[in-house]
Every structure is written in C-alpha cells, then in structure tokens.
N, C-alpha and C positions, 0 to 999 in steps of 0.2 A: 130553483126557488131561492127567495131571500130570506134568510135567517132573521126571526124577530129578535128584538131587543132583550127580552129574557133568557133567550138561548145563548145570545152573546155574552151577556153578564155572566151567567152561570159557568159558561165554559172558561172564561177570562179568570174569574175568581178560582176555579179549581187549578187551571195551569199555574196561577201566580202562586197558589199555595204550595204545589208541588216543587216549583223551582226555589221557594223560599226554604223549603225543608232540605234541598239541596246545598244551599248557601250555609244553612245552619251546620249541616253535616260536615262542610268544609273545615269548621273550626275543630271538629271532633277527630278529624283524620290526621293523624300524626306519622304513621308508618305506613309502609307498603302492606303489612297484615291488616291494619285498619281498613287500608283502601280495598282490599280484595276480601277479607273475611270478617271485617269488623271487630277485629281482635278478640274473636270467639266470646262475645259477650250478651248475645241475646237470649232472652228469658223466654219462659214457655210461651207467653201469649204471643210475643213478636214472632218467635220461631214460627208457631203454628199459623199465623195469619200471613206471614211472609212466603212460607212454603206453599200456602194454598193460592196466594194471589200470583205468584210467580209460576205457578202450575197452571191455573185457568187463564189462558191468554184470551186475545180477542175471539177465539172460538167458542168460549163459554156463551157469549151474547151474541154471536154471528153464525159461526159454523154449525153449532150444535142445534140451535133452533131452526136453523134453515134446514138441516137435515130431516129433523122431526116433521118440518111444514111439508116437505117434499115426500118423504116415505113413510109418515106416520108412526104408529106406535112401535113397528118392528125396528126402528133406529134406536129405541131406548136402551136396546142391549148392551151398548158401548158404556151407558151410565153404570149398569151393574158391573161390568168389567173394571171399570175405573175404581168404583168404589172398593171392590175387593183388593184389587191391586194397591191401591193407596194405604189400605189398612195394613196389609201385609208388609210394605215398604216402612211404615212408621214402626211396626211392631218388631221386625226382624232384621231391618239394616240400619234405622237412624241411630240407635244406641250403640251398636259394635263399630260402624263407621267412626261416629264422633271420638270413641276411645282409640281406634286403631289408627286414625289421621293424627292424633297427638301423640301416640307412642312412636309413630314412623317419622321420626324428625320433624314433628310439628307440621306436616304436609298442608299446603294451603290450596291445592288444586288435585283434581283426579289424577292427571299426568306425574304430579308430585307424589302422590299415594302410590300410585302403581311403582313407580321407580323405586322408592323406598321399601315398599311391601316385598318387592320380589328380589331386592338387592340387585338391581340392574346397573351395574357399572358401565356398561356400554350405552345406556340411556336409549335404547331402541324403543322401549315402551313409552317413555316421555315423548319423543317425536310422533310415533305412530298416533297416540292417543290424543296429541294435541292437535294432528292433522284432522283427525275424525271429528273432533270438536268443532274446528273452523268450518269444516265442509258442511255438517249439517246444521250448525247453528246459523250459517249464513242463510240457509233455506228457512229456517225456523224463525230468525229475525225478520225476514221477507214476509212471512205470513202475518207478523205483528203490523208492519208498516201497511200492507194491503188491508187489513181491518180498520186501521186508523184513517186510511185514504177513503175507504168507504163511509166512513162516518162523516169526514168533513164534506165529502161529495155530495152525500144525501141532505146533510142538514144545512149546509151553507151554500150549496148549489156551485161549487168550484169544480173545475175540470180535473180529472183524475191525475194528470200530470202535476198540477199544482198541489193537489190534496196530499199525495204522498210527502211532501216535504213540510206541509203543515202538521200532519200526523206524527211526524217523527222528530220533529224540532225540539220540542220541551223534553222529551224523554232523553234525548242525547244530551241535552244541557245539564239536567240534574245529575245525570248518572256521570257525566264528564267530571262535574264538580264535586259530587259528594261521595262518589264511590259506593262501597256495600252498605255503609250506614244510611245514606241517603234512600238507596234502593229499598233497605228493609223496613225503615221508617215509614216511607209513601207506600209500601205495600200494606202495611197495616191500615192505613187511611182508606186506601183502594179497595182492600178486601171489605171493608166494612160497607162501603158504597156500593160495591157489587151484591152484597147481602141485602142490603135495602131494596136495590132495584128488582132483584130476583125473588123478592118476597110480595112486593107491591104489584108488580105488572101482571103477573099471572093471575092475581086474585081480580085485578080490575078487568082483565080479558074474559074471565068466566063469568063475573058480574055483566059486563056488558053484553054477553051472548045469551043472558036470561037464565044462568044457572048451570050447574053441571050436566044435568040430564038433557037440557036443551042444547047444550054444546055438543054433547055426543050425537044427538038427532040430527044436527046440521051436518056434522062432519060424515054421518052415514050417507047423507042425501049427496054430499059434495063427491065422495069416494069411500065406498064401504071397506075397500082394501086397506085404508090407512088405519082402521081400528084392529086389524090383525097383528098379533105378535110375532107371526113367521111371515115375513115378506117374500118376495118374488126371488130373493137369493137364498132362500131355505135354510138349512142346517149350517152350510158353509159361511153364509152371511152371519149368522148368529155366533158362530165360534170366531169369527174374523173380528166381529164388533167387541166381543168379551175379551179378545187377546189384547186389546189396548192396555188392560190392566198389567200384563208383563213389562210393558216398558217404563214403568216407575222406576225400577231398581237401576235403570241406565241413564237417568236423566242429569245432567251435570248442574243444571240450575236448581234443582230440588235437593240434590243430594248435597250441594254447598251450604242449604240452611240447616241441615243436620250437622254438618262439620262446624257451623259458627255458633251452636248452641253453647250456653255458658257453661254446661254440665251434662253429662249423661243422666243426671237424676231430674232434668228439666223436661226429658223426653215424654215420659208417659203422660204429663199434664198438657204437653202440647200435642200429642197425639188425639187426645180426648176433644180439645178444643178444634183441631183442625179437621177432623172426621166429620165433627157436628156442622161445621161451615161448610165443608165440601157437600155433603148430603142435601143440606137445604139449598144450597147453589145451584147444584145439577138438576135437583127436582124442579127448581122454579125454571130453569132453562128450558128442559124438555116440556114443561107445562107451557111456556110461552110459544113455542114452536107448535106444539100439537093442537092447542086450543086457537092458536092463530088461523088455523084451517078452518074452523067455524067462523071466527069473525070475518076473514075476507070472503068466505062462502056466503055468509049473510049480507055482505056489504061489497058486491063485485065491483062497484065503481071506483074502489080504493085498491082491487087486486091487481091491477096492472103492473105497478113497479115491483111488488114482491113477486110475481110471477117471472119477470125478467130476470131477478136475481133474490132467490129466496133468502140469502143470508142478510137481508135487509129487513126482515120481518120483526124484529125487536124494534128497530129505529122507526119504523112506520107505525107500530102499535103504540109506541111512547108518544109520537107527534099527534096521533088520532085520538088517544083515549085520555089525555091528560092536558091541563092548562099549560102554557109555554114555561111559567116557572119549574113546576115539577118534571115537565119534559125534559127541560134543561139539565136538572139534576140526574134524571135517569138516563140519558144520553151520556153524560159525564161518565156514568159507570161503564160505558164502553170503552171510553178512552182510558178509564182506570185499568180495565182489564188488559188492554194493549200495552199500556205504558209499564204495568207492574211485570210482565212477562218479558217485554222487550228489553227493559232496562237491565234485568238479570242476566239474561243471555248475552247482553252487550258485555257485561262485567265479566261473564265467564270466559268469553271469547278474549277479552282484554288480558285477563289472567294467564291464560294459556300462552298467548303471545308474548307477555312480559316475563312471566315466571319460567316458563318452559322453553322459550326460544331466546329472549333477550339476555336474561340472567344465566339461563342454562349453558348457553354456547357463545354469546357474543361479549357480555360484560359480567363475568362472575363476581367481580369485585364491585359492582353497582351498588351505590348508597341508597338509602330508603327514599329520600326526595326525588332521586333521579328516577327510580322505579314508580313512583307515583306519577310523573309527568309522562313517562313512557306509556304507562297504563292508560292515562286520559287521551294520549295520542291514538293509541290503538282503538280506543273505543269509538273514536270519530272515523277511523279507517274501515272498521268493520261496518259501521251504520251505513256508509257510503255504499259499500258493497251490497249491502241489504237492499238499499233502496235501488240499485240498479237491477237487482233480480226482481224487485216488486214492481218495476216499471211497466210491465205487461198488464194491461186493464183488464185481461181476460182471467188473471189469476184468482184463484178461490182458496179462501183462508184453510177450510178444512183439509183440502187435498195437500197443500203445503205441510200443515202440521202433521198430518198423516205420516209422511214420508220421513221427515225429520225425526218423528217419535219412534217409528220403526227402526231407523238407523242407529240411535242412541240405545234402544232397548236391546237390540241384537248385539251391537258392538260391546257395550259396557256391562249389560245386565247380568250374564253368566259369569264374567270375570269378577264384578263385584261380589256376588253371592259367594262364589266359591273362595274368594280371597279372605272372606270374612269367616267361612265355616269349615274350610278344608284345608289342612295345613301341608298337604302333600302338592298342592297345585304349585307350580313353578313358573319361572319367567317364560319359559318356550310355550307352555300350556296358555299363559294369558296373551301371548302375541298371536299364537294360533287362532284362539278365540276371538280376539278383535279382527283379524284380517278375514277369518271365514265368515264372521257375523256380517261385517260390512258388505263383503262381496255377496253375500247370499241375498241381503236385502236390495242391493242396487240390480243385480241380474233378474231376482223374481219380480221385481217391479216392472221390468222390462218384458218379461213374459206374458203380461196381460192376464194372469190368473186372477181368479176371484177370491182365492185365499189370500189374506192379508198377509204381507212380506214379512211381518213381526215373527210369525209363528215358524216357518222354516229357518228364519234367520236365528232366532233364539235356541232353537233346537239342535241345528248344525254347530253354532258356537260352543254350546254346552259339550256336545260330543267331542268336538276338536280339543277343547281344554282338557278334558278328562284323558282322552287317548294321548295326546302328546305329553301330558304330564307324568302319566304312567310309564310311556317309552323312553322319556329321558331323565336325566339325573335329578334327584329330588332337591328340594331347597336346602341350604346350609343349616347347620346347627342353630346358629345365631337367629336366622329368620323363623324357625321353628319355636324357638324360646320365646321369642317376641310374641307369636301366636298364643301359645300356651298363658303368657302373662296377661294378654287382652282377655282371653277367655276367663281367666281367674277373676279379673277385676269386674268384667261383666255379671259373674255369677254372685258376687258380692253386692252388686246393686240390683239383683233381681232379674237379670236377662238369662 
C-alpha cells in the first residue's frame, strides 16, 4: 500500500520532535553520570512516565492486542499479573534500590550495584551480570525493532528488510546523541501519546461495533470460546500468564528509572502516577484486541491481513476507523512504544559495556568525555546486533519479549529482592542465583513445557541464593553495616 500524505506528515513531525529532544539533551549531558543515569535528577512525573514507557514496548500495541485477538478473554490474565507485579515493584523495590545504589559507591548500573553491594573485589558479579544484560537485551531490543518494522511495513508498504532499518534509525539517533536525559524526556512524551491512543481506539472500536452488547454478541458468533476466561491451556496457562508480574523486579531498564529518581521521597507520587497510567493503557490494549474480534468478524473483507498476522490488529483498526490525520497520530503511538523501550534498552546495554567492561577492565582512568563517546559507540554496536537478530521476517514481538522478560526476571529478580531485604545474602549466593536462574530459563524454554519458564527459573534461583549464602561465609561487617544504614534511612522516609 502507498501511505497517504497525512500519515507521512504525522510520522515526520513525530520523528523530528524526538530527534530535536535528543539534540536538546546533548547540551544537558556533561558527564558520564548524566549520559547513563541523568545525574539522578528525575522528578516524580518523569520517573513514572519514563518507567511506564520503557516497560511497555511495542508489545503493548502489537503483541498484547494480537494475543487477545487470537486467544480471547483468557489472555487477559497476563494483564492482572503485570499490574500486581508492577505495583509490588514500585512499593517494595523502587525506594530501597534508589537509596542502596547511592550508598554503594553511587552505583550507576546493576552490575556496579552488585559489585559494591556484595563487596566483590574479584568482580565476578560485574562480569556475569553484564553478560546476562547483553544476552537478553539483544533479544529484547530485537523485539522492538521487529515491532517498528511491522509498523513501517504495514503503513508504508516497504519490504520488511528495509522496514527494520527505518524503524530503528530515529531511536538509535536520539539515544546516541542525548543519552539518558533524551530517553527519559522522550519517554514522557511517548507515554502521553500511548495513553491517548489506548483510550480513543477501544472506544471507537466498540462504537463501530454498535456498542458493548453488540460486540459481545458478534464475538460469540465468531468463536464462543474467546469469551471464556479459562482457555485451552487451563490452569497452567493462567499461572504462566500471571507469572509475568514476577519479572518486574529483574528488568534493568525499569530499575534504572528508580535509580535515577531525584530522591526516595519522589517514589510514592511516581508510583501513583505510574500505576494509573499503566492500568489505563493495559485495559485499552486488551480492549483493542478483544473487541477487534467483533470488528473483523462483522467486516470479514478486512480480516485477511489481521488473520495472517494478528499483531497488526491495532494498525489495521487505526487505518479503518479514523481519518488519515488521526490514524497517523495513533500509529505514531506504536512507534512511541517501540522507541521508548528500545532506547532505554540500548542505553542499559551501553552502560554495561562502558561502565562494567571498558572502565571496569580496560581503562580504569578513562575520563568522563571519553566514557560518553564510548557509550555512544556501544549504543550503535548493540543496535546493529539487534537488527541482525530481527532480520527474520517470521519473528513475533510477544515471543521475543516473553523470553527476554523471563531471563531477566529469573536471573536478577531474586538477587535484587534478597539484596535489599536480607543482610545474610553474600556474593556466592548472588552468583549462584544468577547462574541457576539463567540456565533454568534457557533449558526450560527448550523443553517445550507449557509452564512459563519464568516460574521454575525464579524459584530455582531463589533456592540457590538462600542455600549457597547459608552454606558459605557471610558478608563482612562493613557490608552488613551498610545494609543497616539503608534500612534505617528507609524507615525515616516511611518505607
């Protein structure tokens, strides 16, 4: 298909605006701390919106609606799990991590935090955790590039092989230039755009179907099983879907937003803003996919493309229900979702390579300007690797996200939780948890089991951490003293 002028104009304006923000952030980026963590200067609103936008990647507008379109109401359990997991992450991890990372030598990255939290002089945790970040983020970044490619492919009619470059180019550019501040500021704009799209589109789909009751009647005619809350996978499928919430505590790109807050006192307000945004967006997303069943059921002449690839349901609804100008804005929301998550993932990978490998092992005396430029170079390298992974035209957004999400959740989640709340955990336990969690996810994925690999991975990692920590020498008195100081500071702030 050939894109209309309104679509081209709206996309061009949006892309120009994000790149302009990147250049503006360039002038506010003076040090490597600024480039990687924004100088820990984010207020409540930006912290909340940036965390939300970096969390909800292209899967929010493509993968999740596509899953609801195919599976019906039974796929909504994932949303319940995510909401519960996100709230727990804000409530029990955000504040303690913000305080702990500042107390542990002003840690800028998770590997840096692990190194100082566990007094790992041999830097084993730094290396292994950085490798995990690069491994799973390569897959996660690829999911964003696939989502962007699908958008350009469907909207502008370009071949997939070209579309993957178009979808990634702007994101790479403003991340390369502006670093963390550019990513956080654009996340705020992108989160607002996503919110608008996911309020308006479901309403128009329901209205276009003749109302709520009429929509349900059509869905029942198309496939009554899509109205059932328990699908063909039964209880295991429900447990697997809700287990997505476990993954929040281990996601480096989300945890980085907590670390960048200007103060632990900003966290409660950010939690309220972030959770409200998340609930509205997730509700809108599942409504798009679910009521899209009714729209395409009542309009079968339009159903061919969505049946070939269900992850295009939002794109096709936007094109068919709205005039081209509004459709262009709504489709820009997909690009916003893709860019917001991809950019912060690229930045986390860059920080791991720069802070944890380059400065950690190669150039300990590297200056701030040198590190910023190394960081920019590594953004480009990681992006090219992700593009190579995404080059398979049969790639699906939700599948890639699911694997990476489980990997981070199992490898880092138990370590993060226990490092914040259990002073007896030590370096050996943390390392055992990372190794066991990662291997369990990888091996379980290969087994073909219906149970989401997050669950056995998280459980196995927790057991490994506790067992090894108890069987080996405990942390030093200094490490335990730091833990007590952090707990005391949190109690004075209401945590």
